[in-house]
gemmi code that builds the backbone of each chain (N, CA, C; Angstrom):
import gemmi

chains = {
    "A": [
        ("MET", (-19.705, 22.043, -21.092), (-19.418, 20.885, -21.082), (-17.777, 20.330, -20.312)),
        ("ARG", (-16.970, 21.543, -20.136), (-16.215, 22.057, -18.927), (-16.661, 21.525, -17.795)),
        ("GLN", (-18.170, 22.366, -17.397), (-18.877, 22.344, -15.971), (-18.985, 20.248, -15.800)),
        ("ARG", (-19.679, 19.368, -17.202), (-19.688, 18.388, -16.900), (-18.633, 17.895, -16.536)),
        ("HIS", (-17.566, 18.336, -17.382), (-16.385, 17.250, -16.838), (-15.939, 17.574, -15.631)),
        ("ALA", (-16.322, 18.543, -15.211), (-15.617, 18.714, -13.759), (-16.717, 18.138, -12.768)),
        ("SER", (-17.959, 17.563, -13.109), (-18.890, 17.526, -12.040), (-18.462, 15.992, -12.120)),
        ("GLN", (-18.356, 15.165, -13.567), (-18.030, 13.995, -14.120), (-16.774, 13.353, -12.804)),
        ("GLU", (-15.546, 14.665, -12.706), (-14.521, 14.377, -12.189), (-13.801, 14.191, -10.546)),
        ("THR", (-15.423, 15.109, -10.315), (-15.649, 14.706, -8.547), (-16.005, 13.550, -8.082)),
        ("ARG", (-17.360, 13.909, -9.188), (-17.832, 11.799, -8.730), (-17.290, 10.595, -8.712)),
        ("ARG", (-16.084, 10.715, -9.837), (-15.300, 10.183, -9.827), (-14.650, 9.392, -8.853)),
        ("ALA", (-14.010, 11.117, -8.039), (-12.893, 10.997, -6.817), (-13.737, 10.220, -5.525)),
        ("ARG", (-14.847, 10.954, -5.855), (-16.450, 10.524, -4.233), (-15.992, 8.986, -4.384)),
        ("GLU", (-16.021, 8.816, -5.533), (-16.936, 6.422, -5.712), (-15.397, 5.809, -5.621)),
        ("PHE", (-14.537, 6.684, -6.050), (-13.468, 6.346, -6.120), (-13.239, 5.786, -4.550)),
        ("GLU", (-12.648, 7.103, -3.951), (-12.484, 7.030, -2.287), (-13.296, 5.796, -1.492)),
        ("ALA", (-14.193, 6.378, -1.807), (-15.276, 5.334, -1.550), (-15.127, 4.143, -1.536)),
        ("PHE", (-14.516, 4.015, -2.573), (-13.676, 1.785, -3.114), (-12.658, 1.488, -2.092)),
        ("VAL", (-12.046, 2.275, -2.609), (-10.462, 2.161, -1.858), (-10.765, 2.247, -0.253)),
        ("ALA", (-11.907, 2.927, 0.253), (-12.006, 2.876, 1.960), (-12.164, 0.916, 2.194)),
        ("GLY", (-13.134, 0.691, 1.734), (-14.404, -0.008, 1.435), (-13.192, -1.429, 0.695)),
        ("ALA", (-12.495, -1.317, 0.018), (-11.544, -2.933, -0.915), (-10.343, -2.961, -0.446)),
        ("ALA", (-9.367, -1.839, -0.253), (-7.730, -1.410, -0.144), (-7.401, -2.306, 0.512)),
        ("GLY", (-7.981, -2.866, 1.897), (-8.042, -3.100, 3.664), (-7.133, -5.121, 2.910)),
        ("ARG", (-8.176, -5.695, 2.133), (-8.276, -6.443, 1.913), (-7.571, -7.484, 0.865)),
        ("LEU", (-7.276, -5.985, -0.437), (-6.358, -6.436, -1.282), (-5.107, -6.080, -0.857)),
        ("LEU", (-5.010, -5.224, -0.154), (-3.288, -5.193, 0.248), (-2.929, -6.163, 1.006)),
        ("HIS", (-3.970, -7.226, 1.969), (-3.453, -8.462, 2.050), (-3.060, -9.309, 1.340)),
        ("ALA", (-4.456, -9.521, 0.502), (-3.911, -10.140, -0.991), (-2.787, -10.256, -1.253)),
        ("ALA", (-1.677, -8.718, -1.623), (-1.105, -8.774, -2.305), (0.175, -8.816, -1.388)),
        ("THR", (0.213, -8.991, -0.023), (1.190, -8.974, 1.220), (1.607, -10.591, 1.070)),
        ("LEU", (-0.113, -11.262, 0.836), (0.298, -13.061, 0.251), (1.081, -13.449, -1.247)),
        ("LEU", (0.811, -12.619, -2.016), (1.527, -13.161, -3.361), (2.768, -13.095, -2.953)),
        ("THR", (3.131, -11.481, -2.772), (4.828, -11.143, -2.606), (5.361, -12.090, -1.557)),
        ("ALA", (4.760, -12.303, -0.859), (5.487, -13.263, 0.434), (6.132, -11.918, 1.084)),
        ("GLU", (5.742, -11.256, 1.644), (6.097, -10.436, 2.848), (5.842, -9.887, 4.161)),
        ("ALA", (6.915, -9.692, 4.816), (5.991, -9.629, 6.688), (4.632, -8.887, 6.189)),
        ("PRO", (4.007, -8.830, 7.089), (2.423, -7.722, 6.949), (2.793, -6.456, 6.756)),
        ("ASP", (3.997, -5.807, 7.425), (4.192, -4.830, 8.171), (5.300, -3.575, 7.018)),
        ("ASP", (6.166, -4.986, 7.104), (6.648, -4.611, 5.877), (6.791, -4.964, 4.148)),
        ("ASN", (6.461, -4.240, 3.818), (5.167, -4.653, 2.509), (5.512, -3.890, 0.655)),
        ("PRO", (6.806, -3.207, 0.907), (7.054, -2.440, 0.074), (6.230, -2.709, -2.191)),
        ("ARG", (6.485, -4.353, -2.123), (6.083, -4.839, -3.092), (4.857, -4.913, -3.204)),
        ("ALA", (4.595, -5.124, -2.566), (2.529, -5.318, -2.160), (2.119, -3.666, -2.236)),
        ("ARG", (2.534, -3.537, -2.135), (2.017, -1.697, -1.819), (2.161, -1.218, -2.775)),
        ("ARG", (3.533, -1.203, -3.999), (2.982, -1.076, -5.189), (2.283, -1.352, -6.002)),
        ("LEU", (2.777, -2.902, -5.945), (1.348, -3.910, -6.757), (-0.204, -3.269, -6.220)),
        ("LEU", (-0.196, -2.567, -5.239), (-1.800, -1.862, -5.698), (-2.028, -1.364, -5.836)),
        ("THR", (-0.809, -0.070, -5.439), (-1.030, 0.951, -6.192), (-1.342, 0.919, -7.721)),
        ("LEU", (-0.692, 0.310, -8.134), (-0.207, 0.260, -9.377), (-1.694, 0.084, -9.594)),
        ("SER", (-2.196, -1.200, -9.322), (-3.772, -2.092, -9.834), (-4.867, -0.748, -9.642)),
        ("LEU", (-4.584, -0.536, -7.831), (-5.759, 0.956, -7.845), (-5.652, 2.341, -9.168)),
        ("ALA", (-4.312, 2.497, -9.376), (-3.990, 4.184, -10.656), (-4.936, 3.414, -12.008)),
        ("HIS", (-4.744, 1.787, -12.187), (-5.289, 1.168, -13.514), (-7.409, 1.301, -13.587)),
        ("THR", (-7.628, 0.921, -12.156), (-9.057, 1.194, -11.441), (-9.883, 2.259, -12.179)),
        ("TYR", (-8.747, 3.204, -11.455), (-8.947, 4.755, -11.608), (-8.991, 5.185, -12.775)),
        ("ALA", (-8.358, 4.777, -13.816), (-7.980, 5.260, -14.681), (-9.174, 4.149, -15.494)),
        ("CYS", (-9.938, 3.733, -15.729), (-11.213, 2.967, -16.344), (-12.498, 3.102, -15.525)),
        ("TRP", (-12.037, 3.855, -15.018), (-13.604, 4.290, -13.647), (-15.242, 4.362, -14.926)),
        ("ASP", (-14.578, 5.253, -15.411), (-15.607, 5.942, -16.301), (-16.218, 4.537, -17.395)),
        ("ARG", (-15.126, 3.913, -17.471), (-16.066, 2.900, -19.076), (-16.303, 1.893, -17.607)),
        ("LEU", (-16.276, 1.647, -16.662), (-16.510, 0.290, -15.901), (-18.010, -0.168, -16.363)),
        ("ARG", (-18.871, 0.805, -16.933), (-20.402, 0.161, -17.406), (-20.637, -1.222, -16.468)),
        ("GLY", (-21.249, -0.542, -14.758), (-21.466, -1.629, -14.071), (-20.920, -3.015, -13.589)),
        ("GLU", (-18.967, -2.872, -14.806), (-18.962, -4.036, -13.846), (-18.596, -3.698, -12.529)),
        ("ASP", (-17.897, -5.001, -11.772), (-17.111, -4.898, -10.047), (-16.000, -4.071, -10.342)),
        ("PRO", (-15.955, -2.955, -9.883), (-14.240, -2.404, -9.437), (-13.811, -3.272, -8.576)),
        ("TYR", (-14.156, -4.296, -8.213), (-13.022, -4.918, -7.166), (-12.866, -5.857, -7.833)),
        ("ASP", (-13.509, -6.944, -8.880), (-12.944, -7.486, -9.420), (-11.821, -7.033, -10.492)),
        ("ARG", (-12.182, -6.243, -11.123), (-11.388, -5.724, -12.202), (-9.950, -5.295, -11.329)),
        ("THR", (-9.612, -4.412, -10.509), (-8.383, -4.583, -9.762), (-8.055, -5.574, -9.425)),
        ("ARG", (-8.773, -6.487, -8.286), (-8.041, -8.192, -8.356), (-7.260, -8.957, -9.756)),
        ("GLN", (-8.398, -8.246, -10.968), (-7.680, -9.123, -12.135), (-6.315, -8.743, -12.656)),
        ("TYR", (-6.164, -7.431, -12.531), (-5.164, -6.430, -13.063), (-4.234, -6.979, -11.903)),
        ("LEU", (-3.872, -6.706, -10.563), (-3.907, -7.492, -9.773), (-2.871, -8.551, -9.858)),
        ("ALA", (-3.794, -9.475, -10.289), (-3.015, -11.070, -10.529), (-2.555, -11.061, -11.261)),
        ("THR", (-3.028, -10.406, -13.418), (-2.072, -11.023, -14.260), (-0.805, -9.891, -14.152)),
        ("ARG", (-0.740, -9.386, -13.203), (0.320, -8.318, -13.086), (1.519, -8.771, -12.326)),
        ("PHE", (1.052, -8.999, -11.412), (1.876, -10.134, -10.594), (2.579, -11.114, -10.975)),
        ("ALA", (1.534, -11.768, -11.710), (1.662, -13.254, -12.397), (3.493, -12.667, -13.807)),
        ("ARG", (2.784, -11.978, -14.848), (3.580, -10.660, -14.946), (5.058, -10.890, -14.945)),
        ("GLY", (4.908, -10.265, -13.635), (6.204, -9.101, -13.074), (6.991, -11.226, -12.625)),
        ("ALA", (6.285, -11.604, -12.062), (6.437, -12.802, -11.261), (7.825, -13.641, -12.682)),
        ("TRP", (7.461, -14.065, -13.719), (8.154, -14.689, -14.866), (9.251, -13.571, -15.245)),
        ("HIS", (9.021, -12.359, -15.140), (10.016, -11.513, -15.443), (11.460, -11.742, -14.656)),
        ("HIS", (10.698, -11.665, -12.980), (11.910, -11.524, -12.420), (12.289, -12.849, -12.324)),
        ("HIS", (11.944, -14.085, -12.724), (12.304, -15.287, -12.499), (13.711, -15.511, -12.653)),
        ("GLY", (13.987, -15.578, -11.313), (15.608, -15.980, -11.178), (16.675, -15.283, -11.397)),
        ("GLY", (16.098, -13.602, -11.830), (17.050, -12.792, -12.354), (17.184, -12.167, -10.766)),
        ("LEU", (17.625, -10.894, -11.545), (18.562, -9.875, -10.172), (17.658, -9.499, -9.441)),
        ("GLY", (16.363, -9.255, -9.902), (15.420, -8.355, -9.082), (14.551, -9.396, -8.406)),
        ("ARG", (15.126, -10.748, -8.305), (13.909, -11.895, -7.178), (14.668, -11.301, -6.372)),
        ("SER", (13.833, -10.710, -5.152), (12.997, -10.751, -4.048), (13.137, -12.526, -2.840)),
        ("ARG", (13.561, -12.305, -1.935), (13.307, -13.072, -0.887), (12.389, -12.982, -0.141)),
        ("PRO", (11.473, -14.378, -0.257), (10.106, -14.454, 0.743), (10.667, -14.400, 1.696)),
        ("HIS", (9.937, -13.033, 2.524), (10.126, -13.293, 4.144), (9.191, -14.612, 4.806)),
        ("PRO", (10.272, -15.042, 6.056), (9.551, -16.604, 6.624), (8.754, -15.622, 7.589)),
        ("ALA", (8.036, -14.395, 7.657), (6.961, -14.662, 8.523), (5.186, -14.560, 7.572)),
        ("SER", (5.876, -14.550, 6.288), (4.344, -15.089, 5.943), (4.388, -16.224, 5.695)),
        ("PRO", (2.949, -16.242, 5.937), (2.776, -17.860, 5.664), (2.656, -18.722, 4.197)),
        ("LEU", (3.192, -17.912, 2.843), (3.627, -18.506, 1.762), (5.027, -18.637, 1.425)),
        ("ALA", (5.236, -18.301, 2.396), (6.928, -17.899, 1.548), (7.186, -19.274, 1.462)),
        ("PRO", (7.151, -20.345, 1.540), (8.030, -21.533, 1.578), (7.735, -22.086, -0.237)),
        ("LEU", (6.299, -21.125, -1.133), (6.013, -21.482, -2.372), (6.296, -21.131, -3.364)),
        ("THR", (6.305, -21.155, -4.382), (6.591, -20.563, -5.966), (5.297, -19.584, -6.420)),
        ("PRO", (5.833, -18.459, -6.832), (4.996, -17.515, -6.703), (3.945, -18.025, -7.470)),
        ("GLN", (3.980, -18.289, -8.691), (2.599, -19.263, -9.061), (1.365, -19.818, -8.147)),
        ("GLU", (2.282, -20.554, -7.377), (1.660, -21.325, -6.093), (0.560, -20.759, -5.247)),
        ("ARG", (1.715, -19.253, -4.927), (0.818, -18.483, -4.285), (-0.347, -17.626, -4.750)),
        ("LEU", (0.093, -17.461, -5.777), (-1.144, -16.525, -6.977), (-2.809, -17.549, -6.679)),
        ("ILE", (-1.600, -18.803, -7.182), (-3.729, -19.780, -7.161), (-3.921, -19.828, -5.826)),
        ("LEU", (-2.897, -20.385, -4.839), (-3.747, -20.083, -3.533), (-4.369, -18.771, -3.486)),
        ("VAL", (-3.963, -18.060, -3.402), (-4.548, -16.793, -3.522), (-6.326, -16.439, -3.611)),
        ("LEU", (-5.904, -16.901, -5.012), (-7.162, -16.515, -5.963), (-8.282, -17.473, -5.281)),
        ("ARG", (-7.748, -18.733, -5.442), (-9.322, -19.947, -5.460), (-9.532, -19.641, -3.676)),
        ("LEU", (-8.122, -19.756, -2.681), (-8.692, -19.955, -1.586), (-9.009, -18.553, -0.668)),
        ("TYR", (-8.190, -17.473, -1.087), (-8.433, -16.029, -0.296), (-9.688, -15.390, -1.100)),
        ("GLU", (-9.458, -15.167, -2.122), (-10.515, -14.296, -2.875), (-11.674, -14.934, -3.111)),
        ("GLY", (-11.755, -16.527, -3.259), (-12.684, -17.499, -3.609), (-13.338, -17.479, -4.961)),
        ("VAL", (-12.487, -17.073, -5.712), (-12.592, -17.054, -7.933), (-12.903, -18.664, -7.607)),
        ("ALA", (-13.396, -18.782, -8.820), (-14.030, -20.042, -9.540), (-12.794, -20.415, -10.388)),
        ("GLU", (-12.258, -21.741, -10.381), (-11.762, -22.659, -10.871), (-11.385, -22.421, -12.105)),
        ("GLU", (-12.799, -22.151, -13.136), (-12.378, -21.760, -14.311), (-12.251, -20.500, -14.550)),
        ("GLN", (-12.668, -19.636, -13.888), (-12.562, -18.185, -13.640), (-10.579, -17.620, -13.567)),
        ("ALA", (-10.238, -18.474, -13.058), (-8.825, -18.216, -12.296), (-7.785, -19.071, -13.849)),
        ("ALA", (-8.195, -20.011, -14.090), (-7.162, -20.847, -15.607), (-7.524, -19.869, -16.514)),
        ("ALA", (-9.088, -19.372, -16.889), (-8.592, -18.382, -18.097), (-8.324, -17.311, -17.346)),
        ("LEU", (-7.830, -16.834, -16.485), (-7.196, -15.292, -15.777), (-5.915, -16.140, -16.044)),
        ("LEU", (-5.147, -16.778, -15.753), (-3.738, -17.268, -15.998), (-3.570, -17.610, -17.309)),
        ("GLY", (-4.593, -18.083, -18.143), (-4.409, -18.698, -19.181), (-3.764, -20.189, -19.193)),
        ("LEU", (-4.280, -21.061, -18.021), (-4.032, -22.359, -17.388), (-5.211, -23.109, -18.053)),
        ("SER", (-4.966, -24.247, -18.017), (-6.314, -25.272, -18.152), (-7.316, -25.332, -16.724)),
        ("ALA", (-7.870, -26.006, -16.428), (-9.058, -25.698, -15.151), (-8.321, -26.891, -13.855)),
        ("GLU", (-7.892, -28.117, -14.825), (-6.801, -29.146, -14.741), (-5.892, -28.247, -13.816)),
        ("ARG", (-5.239, -28.183, -14.787), (-3.837, -27.770, -14.220), (-3.849, -26.687, -12.901)),
        ("VAL", (-4.866, -25.731, -12.958), (-5.171, -25.051, -11.368), (-5.594, -25.647, -10.578)),
        ("ARG", (-6.391, -27.034, -10.837), (-6.598, -27.482, -9.661), (-5.477, -27.729, -8.722)),
        ("ALA", (-4.770, -29.020, -9.934), (-3.610, -29.862, -9.410), (-2.520, -28.486, -8.372)),
        ("ILE", (-2.289, -27.177, -9.158), (-1.109, -26.328, -8.288), (-1.818, -26.348, -6.900)),
        ("CYS", (-3.374, -25.616, -7.125), (-3.952, -25.459, -5.642), (-3.965, -26.964, -4.773)),
        ("HIS", (-4.207, -28.112, -5.240), (-4.072, -29.292, -4.389), (-2.335, -29.010, -3.628)),
        ("ARG", (-1.984, -29.013, -4.272), (-0.174, -29.092, -3.976), (0.465, -28.322, -3.764)),
        ("ALA", (-0.558, -26.627, -3.540), (0.153, -25.521, -3.152), (-0.854, -25.588, -1.095)),
        ("THR", (-1.905, -26.442, -1.330), (-2.566, -26.526, 0.113), (-1.814, -27.443, 0.467)),
        ("THR", (-1.544, -28.127, 0.586), (-0.409, -29.726, 0.633), (0.383, -29.195, 1.268)),
        ("ALA", (1.125, -28.207, 0.863), (2.394, -27.742, 1.070), (2.488, -26.399, 2.364)),
        ("LEU", (1.449, -25.401, 2.140), (0.968, -25.199, 3.675), (0.793, -25.352, 4.632)),
        ("LEU", (-0.126, -26.501, 4.387), (-0.606, -27.101, 6.114), (1.149, -27.866, 6.086)),
        ("HIS", (1.193, -28.737, 5.288), (2.596, -29.429, 5.741), (3.604, -28.921, 7.010)),
        ("ARG", (3.609, -27.451, 5.878), (4.379, -26.541, 6.875), (4.112, -26.071, 7.895)),
        ("SER", (2.773, -25.439, 8.361), (2.049, -25.170, 9.269), (2.375, -25.543, 10.462)),
        ("ARG", (2.120, -27.182, 10.174), (2.167, -28.099, 11.131), (3.425, -29.021, 10.842)),
        ("GLY", (4.351, -28.065, 10.398), (5.448, -29.356, 10.221), (6.599, -29.602, 11.065)),
        ("PRO", (6.262, -28.739, 12.251), (7.469, -30.319, 12.767), (6.709, -30.861, 13.848)),
        ("ALA", (5.745, -30.743, 13.979), (4.484, -31.727, 15.239), (4.456, -33.367, 14.743)),
        ("PRO", (4.375, -33.123, 13.034), (4.111, -34.790, 12.981), (5.584, -35.773, 12.788)),
        ("ALA", (6.503, -34.419, 11.948), (7.917, -35.497, 11.971), (8.222, -35.737, 13.238)),
        ("ALA", (8.666, -35.421, 14.512), (8.153, -35.537, 16.271), (7.675, -36.675, 15.991)),
        ("THR", (6.706, -37.032, 15.976), (5.231, -38.384, 16.237), (6.225, -39.222, 15.183)),
        ("ALA", (6.596, -39.625, 14.439), (6.979, -40.164, 13.291), (8.531, -40.543, 14.220)),
        ("LYS", (9.283, -39.833, 14.025), (10.146, -40.248, 15.270), (9.859, -41.194, 16.086)),
        ("LYS", (8.938, -40.526, 17.065), (9.178, -41.206, 18.344), (8.290, -42.772, 17.992)),
        ("ALA", (7.423, -42.519, 17.038), (6.297, -44.031, 16.634), (7.343, -45.252, 16.332)),
        ("VAL", (8.899, -44.642, 15.256), (9.645, -45.738, 14.874), (10.349, -46.711, 16.040)),
        ("PRO", (10.976, -46.372, 17.151), (11.712, -46.891, 18.044), (10.595, -48.172, 18.898)),
        ("SER", (9.539, -47.585, 18.861), (8.664, -48.041, 20.177), (7.837, -49.688, 19.268)),
    ],
    "B": [
        ("MET", (-8.659, -36.852, 6.611), (-8.779, -34.732, 6.430), (-9.536, -34.612, 4.648)),
        ("SER", (-10.708, -34.415, 4.789), (-11.680, -34.460, 3.865), (-10.433, -33.016, 2.623)),
        ("GLY", (-10.518, -32.947, 1.635), (-11.019, -31.653, 0.754), (-11.490, -30.069, 1.208)),
        ("SER", (-12.622, -30.702, 1.690), (-12.784, -29.561, 2.094), (-12.422, -28.946, 3.675)),
        ("ASP", (-12.268, -30.002, 4.205), (-11.517, -29.342, 5.430), (-10.074, -28.906, 5.419)),
        ("ARG", (-9.492, -29.598, 4.778), (-8.262, -29.036, 4.281), (-7.981, -27.261, 3.631)),
        ("GLU", (-9.056, -27.023, 2.925), (-9.006, -26.532, 2.194), (-9.840, -25.034, 3.205)),
        ("ALA", (-10.429, -25.323, 4.292), (-10.920, -24.776, 5.145), (-9.730, -23.815, 6.308)),
        ("ALA", (-9.119, -24.892, 5.929), (-7.795, -25.356, 6.849), (-6.547, -23.458, 6.826)),
        ("ALA", (-6.520, -24.250, 5.239), (-5.727, -23.309, 4.408), (-6.315, -21.919, 4.202)),
        ("ARG", (-7.771, -21.820, 4.320), (-7.903, -21.002, 4.198), (-7.809, -19.550, 5.466)),
        ("ARG", (-8.203, -20.544, 6.620), (-7.858, -20.182, 8.150), (-6.299, -19.059, 7.920)),
        ("LEU", (-5.533, -20.094, 7.587), (-4.425, -19.813, 8.125), (-3.792, -18.340, 6.720)),
        ("LEU", (-4.927, -18.542, 5.820), (-4.436, -16.740, 4.557), (-5.125, -15.827, 5.592)),
        ("GLU", (-6.286, -16.113, 6.241), (-6.607, -15.030, 6.505), (-6.154, -14.486, 8.045)),
        ("GLN", (-5.402, -15.453, 8.407), (-4.632, -14.772, 9.932), (-3.506, -13.655, 9.151)),
        ("THR", (-3.062, -13.608, 10.592), (-2.026, -12.558, 10.181), (-2.348, -10.903, 9.493)),
        ("SER", (-3.723, -10.473, 9.069), (-3.566, -9.745, 8.583), (-3.943, -8.345, 9.219)),
        ("SER", (-3.619, -7.083, 9.343), (-3.276, -6.231, 10.457), (-4.611, -5.142, 9.259)),
        ("ARG", (-4.831, -5.295, 7.776), (-5.952, -3.898, 7.824), (-5.936, -2.830, 7.998)),
        ("SER", (-4.322, -2.480, 8.328), (-4.745, -1.468, 8.174), (-3.374, -0.810, 6.930)),
        ("VAL", (-4.098, 0.242, 6.171), (-3.900, 0.833, 5.016), (-3.161, 2.389, 4.340)),
        ("PRO", (-2.483, 1.747, 4.558), (-1.643, 3.437, 4.740), (-2.417, 4.685, 3.849)),
        ("PRO", (-2.146, 6.025, 4.555), (-3.518, 6.740, 3.432), (-2.432, 6.954, 1.910)),
        ("GLU", (-1.286, 6.824, 1.195), (-0.643, 7.342, 1.350), (-0.771, 6.230, -0.493)),
        ("ILE", (-1.590, 5.292, -0.302), (-1.930, 4.335, -1.452), (-2.878, 5.170, -2.771)),
        ("HIS", (-3.511, 5.235, -1.573), (-4.728, 6.274, -2.214), (-4.145, 7.864, -2.760)),
        ("ALA", (-3.916, 8.131, -2.549), (-3.008, 9.961, -2.689), (-2.852, 8.878, -4.470)),
        ("GLU", (-1.381, 8.432, -4.093), (-0.356, 8.135, -5.132), (-1.164, 7.433, -5.953)),
        ("ALA", (-2.702, 5.886, -5.916), (-3.156, 5.542, -7.212), (-3.823, 6.525, -7.888)),
        ("VAL", (-4.786, 7.431, -7.001), (-5.716, 9.062, -7.646), (-4.441, 9.513, -8.279)),
        ("ARG", (-3.143, 9.812, -7.990), (-1.979, 10.733, -8.862), (-1.563, 9.856, -10.533)),
        ("ARG", (-1.436, 8.532, -10.155), (-1.043, 7.215, -11.309), (-2.364, 7.474, -12.315)),
        ("GLY", (-3.371, 7.214, -11.577), (-5.310, 7.535, -12.804), (-4.825, 8.327, -12.823)),
        ("ALA", (-4.454, 9.419, -12.570), (-5.119, 10.827, -13.461), (-4.078, 11.183, -14.471)),
        ("ARG", (-3.168, 10.649, -13.879), (-1.911, 11.178, -15.086), (-2.541, 9.857, -16.047)),
        ("MET", (-2.560, 8.955, -16.098), (-3.104, 7.929, -17.363), (-3.812, 8.408, -18.292)),
        ("LEU", (-5.261, 8.849, -17.366), (-6.027, 9.743, -18.145), (-5.582, 10.584, -18.978)),
        ("ARG", (-4.912, 11.557, -18.284), (-4.262, 13.156, -18.600), (-3.683, 12.303, -20.288)),
        ("ARG", (-2.635, 11.538, -19.783), (-1.519, 10.885, -21.255), (-2.484, 10.647, -21.969)),
        ("ARG", (-4.066, 9.949, -22.056), (-4.645, 8.946, -22.827), (-5.570, 10.254, -23.846)),
        ("ALA", (-6.237, 11.011, -22.682), (-6.609, 12.572, -23.452), (-5.676, 13.127, -24.687)),
        ("VAL", (-4.374, 13.448, -23.990), (-3.546, 13.933, -25.720), (-3.224, 13.213, -26.142)),
        ("ALA", (-3.295, 11.919, -26.124), (-2.742, 10.887, -27.479), (-3.571, 11.205, -28.105)),
        ("ARG", (-5.035, 10.940, -27.645), (-6.174, 10.602, -28.420), (-6.546, 11.876, -29.547)),
        ("ARG", (-5.845, 13.180, -28.777), (-5.854, 14.565, -29.643), (-4.884, 14.656, -30.682)),
        ("LEU", (-3.982, 14.421, -30.020), (-2.563, 14.230, -30.598), (-2.793, 12.968, -32.415)),
        ("LEU", (-3.815, 12.054, -31.805), (-4.325, 10.951, -32.896), (-5.247, 12.289, -34.150)),
        ("TRP", (-6.329, 12.827, -33.671), (-6.846, 12.953, -34.508), (-6.496, 14.237, -35.247)),
        ("LEU", (-6.058, 15.118, -34.462), (-4.935, 16.334, -35.407), (-4.166, 16.052, -36.219)),
        ("LEU", (-3.690, 14.606, -36.082), (-3.214, 14.092, -37.121), (-3.509, 13.317, -37.962)),
        ("MET", (-4.817, 12.715, -38.042), (-5.747, 12.220, -38.995), (-5.977, 13.308, -39.718)),
        ("PHE", (-6.516, 14.553, -39.338), (-6.758, 15.988, -39.821), (-5.862, 16.896, -40.780)),
        ("ALA", (-4.717, 16.636, -40.435), (-3.814, 17.181, -41.094), (-3.307, 16.208, -42.119)),
        ("ALA", (-3.540, 15.084, -42.447), (-3.765, 14.284, -43.189), (-4.663, 14.128, -44.521)),
        ("ALA", (-5.791, 14.504, -43.959), (-6.815, 14.649, -44.497), (-6.421, 15.960, -45.588)),
        ("VAL", (-6.176, 17.459, -44.416), (-5.844, 18.690, -45.636), (-5.086, 18.300, -46.179)),
        ("GLY", (-4.269, 17.561, -45.855), (-2.897, 17.481, -46.455), (-2.954, 16.700, -47.914)),
        ("PHE", (-4.284, 16.025, -48.080), (-4.076, 14.485, -49.215), (-5.517, 15.802, -50.197)),
        ("THR", (-6.470, 16.097, -49.381), (-7.465, 17.698, -50.235), (-6.684, 18.259, -50.810)),
        ("VAL", (-5.553, 18.751, -50.362), (-4.645, 20.016, -51.318), (-3.841, 19.296, -52.308)),
        ("TRP", (-3.202, 18.608, -52.036), (-2.068, 17.267, -52.726), (-3.187, 16.889, -54.483)),
        ("ALA", (-4.668, 16.550, -53.876), (-5.516, 15.807, -54.787), (-5.732, 17.108, -56.100)),
        ("LEU", (-5.915, 17.837, -54.901), (-6.651, 19.838, -56.337), (-5.557, 20.726, -56.796)),
        ("THR", (-4.166, 19.930, -56.310), (-2.977, 20.710, -57.481), (-2.728, 20.090, -58.623)),
        ("ALA", (-2.362, 18.347, -58.119), (-1.706, 17.394, -58.995), (-2.929, 17.211, -60.298)),
        ("ARG", (-4.357, 17.051, -59.518), (-5.710, 16.702, -60.478), (-4.843, 15.352, -61.151)),
        ("PRO", (-5.252, 13.902, -60.159), (-4.566, 13.123, -60.277), (-5.655, 12.294, -61.315)),
        ("TRP", (-7.108, 12.670, -61.326), (-7.999, 12.302, -62.578), (-8.040, 12.874, -63.760)),
        ("VAL", (-7.178, 13.595, -64.392), (-7.710, 14.312, -65.608), (-6.334, 13.560, -66.465)),
        ("GLU", (-6.752, 12.885, -67.360), (-5.565, 12.297, -68.163), (-4.436, 12.773, -68.745)),
        ("PRO", (-2.869, 12.457, -68.194), (-1.909, 13.186, -69.117), (-1.991, 13.842, -70.254)),
        ("PRO", (-1.185, 14.680, -70.752), (-1.398, 15.077, -72.111), (0.056, 14.194, -72.605)),
        ("SER", (-0.750, 13.214, -73.607), (0.794, 12.534, -74.341), (1.014, 13.061, -75.402)),
        ("ASP", (3.020, 12.732, -74.292), (3.888, 13.377, -75.240), (4.501, 12.046, -76.243)),
        ("THR", (4.073, 11.062, -76.687), (4.568, 9.822, -77.320), (4.282, 9.702, -78.949)),
        ("THR", (3.186, 10.071, -79.183), (2.341, 10.661, -80.455), (3.005, 12.038, -80.853)),
        ("PRO", (3.749, 12.520, -82.317), (3.700, 13.229, -82.717), (2.943, 14.468, -83.273)),
        ("PRO", (3.267, 15.357, -82.895), (1.612, 16.181, -83.237), (1.290, 16.075, -84.665)),
        ("LEU", (0.435, 16.099, -84.847), (0.142, 15.989, -86.556), (-0.219, 17.284, -87.122)),
        ("THR", (0.980, 18.056, -88.331), (1.037, 19.070, -88.630), (0.562, 19.349, -90.156)),
        ("SER", (1.094, 18.564, -91.017), (0.868, 18.900, -92.777), (-0.094, 17.578, -92.862)),
        ("TRP", (-1.158, 17.938, -93.119), (-2.353, 16.942, -93.847), (-1.688, 17.153, -94.998)),
    ],
}
model = gemmi.Model(1)
for chain_id, residues in chains.items():
    chain = gemmi.Chain(chain_id)
    for i, (resn, *xyz) in enumerate(residues, 1):
        res = gemmi.Residue()
        res.name, res.seqid = resn, gemmi.SeqId(i, " ")
        for name, pos in zip(("N", "CA", "C"), xyz):
            atom = gemmi.Atom()
            atom.name, atom.element = name, gemmi.Element(name[0])
            atom.pos, atom.b_iso = gemmi.Position(*pos), 0.0
            res.add_atom(atom)
        chain.add_residue(res)
    model.add_chain(chain)
structure = gemmi.Structure()
structure.add_model(model)
structure.setup_entities()
C-alpha cells in the first residue's frame, strides 16, 4: 500500500514536471497578457500561474484522461475573473504596464481576448466558462480587437486624418 | 479589413513580446503548494471518517444503555392492590 502510494507519487511528479516544462511558457505569457504586466516584471502573472499549476498538481490523479493544459487554463481564467472582480476599483488594483499590448483594455476584455484569440477557445466554451452569453462574448471580443488594433496603429491614422482635412 | 484579417492582426500582436523563459521556481512552488493541498485534503478526509466513526460508536452505546425501543413503565395509572 505504502509502496504503491510512493510509486504513484513519483509518477505524478515526473508527469507533472514534463507538463510544466511543455506548457508553462505559453501559460505564463497568457497570464502576463491577462494581468497586463511587462514581460520581464510580472509578479502577479507568476503568482496566478503558480496557483493554477498547484491546483492542477493537486487534482492530477483525478484527471481521468482530461487535458491538464485545459484544466489549468480554465482555473487560470476563472481565478483571474474572480480576482479582477474583487479588485475592481479597490485599493489592491494594479495599474497596467504601458509595455503590455493589452494595457488600455479592461480586465474582462483582456480575458476574453486572450481566451478567444491567443488560446483559441471556442466562443461557446469561453461563454460557458465565464457565465456570459455567446453573443456577449462575441461583442466584447469584437470591441477589444478594435481597441487593440486602433491603439497599436494609434498615431498613424490620426496624422493622416489631420493632413487630409486642410487639403 | 475583414473580420478574420483583424483577428489575425490582433493574434500577431498578442503573440509578440513573448520571452518564453519560465523561472524554475514556479514549478517548485506549484509542486509545494499542490502537495500541501493534497496533504490537507487527506487529513480532512481522515478527520471526517474519524468523526463519523465516533458518532456511530456513540450512538450505539447510547442506544444500548437507554434502550429507547422498550416501552417505559407507566407511572400515571396507580397500581392495582386490593381486588
